[in-house]
C-alpha positions in Angstrom: 1.0 1.5 26.1 0.4 1.6 22.4 3.0 1.8 19.9 2.7 1.4 16.1 4.3 -1.5 14.4 3.7 -3.3 11.6 0.6 -3.3 10.3 -1.6 -6.5 7.6 0.3 -6.1 4.1 -1.7 -7.7 1.6 -5.3 -7.8 2.3 -8.7 -9.4 1.6 -9.4 -6.9 -0.3 -6.1 -7.1 -2.7 -6.8 -10.8 -3.1 -11.1 -10.1 -3.8 -9.6 -7.1 -6.5 -6.7 -9.3 -8.0 -9.1 -12.3 -8.0 -12.4 -10.6 -10.2 -9.9 -8.0 -12.2 -6.4 -9.8 -12.4 -7.3 -13.0 -13.4 -10.3 -12.3 -15.9 -7.7 -9.9 -17.7 -5.0 -12.8 -17.4 -7.0 -15.2 -19.4 -7.7 -11.8 -22.1 -4.1 -11.5 -22.6 -3.8 -15.1 -22.8 -6.1 -16.4 -25.2 -5.9 -12.6 -27.7 -2.3 -13.3 -27.9 -3.0 -17.3 -29.2 -5.9 -16.0 -31.0 -4.5 -13.0 -33.2 -0.3 -15.0 -33.4 1.9 -13.2 -31.1 5.0 -13.7 -30.6 5.1 -16.3 -28.1 6.7 -14.5 -25.8 3.6 -12.2 -25.3 1.7 -15.7 -24.2 4.6 -16.1 -22.1 4.0 -12.9 -20.2 0.0 -13.5 -19.4 1.0 -16.7 -17.9 3.6 -15.2 -15.6 1.3 -12.5 -15.2 -1.7 -15.0 -14.6 1.0 -16.5 -11.8 1.8 -13.7 -10.2 -1.7 -12.8 -9.6 -2.6 -15.7 -8.6 0.3 -15.9 -5.5 -1.2 -12.1 -4.4 -4.7 -13.4 -4.5 -3.2 -16.4 -2.6 -1.1 -14.5 -1.0 -3.6 -11.7 0.6 -6.4 -14.3 1.2 -3.5 -15.9 3.6 -2.4 -12.8 5.0 -5.9 -11.5 5.9 -6.7 -14.5 7.4 -3.6 -15.8 10.0 -2.8 -14.9 13.2 0.3 -12.9 13.2 -0.4 -10.7 10.1 1.9 -8.1 8.0 0.9 -4.7 6.9 2.2 -1.3 6.6 0.7 0.4 10.1 -1.0 -1.1 12.5 -1.4 0.4 16.3 -1.6 -1.4 18.8 -0.7 -3.1 22.4 1.9 -5.9 22.6 -0.7 -7.7 24.4 -2.8 -8.0 21.6 -0.6 -9.2 19.3 2.9 -9.6 18.5 4.9 -7.8 16.2 5.7 -9.9 13.7 8.9 -8.0 12.6 10.0 -8.4 16.6 10.3 -12.7 16.0 12.5 -11.9 12.1 14.8 -9.2 14.2 15.4 -11.9 17.5 13.5 -8.6 19.7 10.8 -9.7 22.0 7.3 -11.1 20.6 5.0 -10.9 23.6 4.0 -8.2 26.2 5.5 -10.5 28.8 9.3 -10.3 27.4 11.5 -7.0 28.4 9.1 -5.9 30.5 10.7 -5.8 34.6 13.4 -4.3 32.8 11.6 -0.8 31.8 12.0 2.9 33.9 9.3 4.0 35.8 8.6 7.2 32.7 5.4 6.3 30.4 3.7 7.9 28.3 -0.4 8.6 27.9 -1.4 6.6 24.4 -3.8 9.2 24.1 -2.1 12.3 24.0 1.9 11.9 24.2 2.3 13.1 27.8 5.2 11.2 30.4 4.2 10.4 33.5 4.8 7.9 36.3 4.1 4.5 35.9 1.9 4.4 39.1 -1.1 7.0 37.4 -3.9 5.8 37.0 -5.2 8.5 34.2 -2.8 10.6 32.7 -2.9 14.3 34.3 -2.4 16.0 30.9 -5.7 14.6 29.1 -7.3 12.8 32.1 -8.3 9.9 30.0 -6.8 6.0 31.9 -4.0 4.3 31.1 -3.0 1.0 30.7 -1.9 -1.3 33.3 0.3 -4.0 33.5 -1.3 -5.8 35.1 -3.8 -6.5 33.0 -2.3 -9.5 31.2 -2.8 -12.4 31.1 
């Protein structure tokens, strides 16, 4: 069954964007603050900004390349990818856990129609339904 779960959060695009635009801006800010003789807190602000940008670059690259990524929203099956938020909440983390106690009612992942679990195709839209025996 398909479900909506937290998606992929920090992305590769965000990391590259921060690396290409954020780091040069922070370096420019720091160099101009030093060059103009600005108060020390302006230089400190530039250094803090640079550290924050580098943190986001590392976080974005890590999240984009890791197995269990975090995001805003994602549509997936639990057989494809576990939900990292379930680990934090102590819930099931894979398709096999907790599925034995489910009721015989299922929902079509395409149109949302409710039907019994034995159906191979949705009685409303006719699309093939995922089966539990395909888990490996």
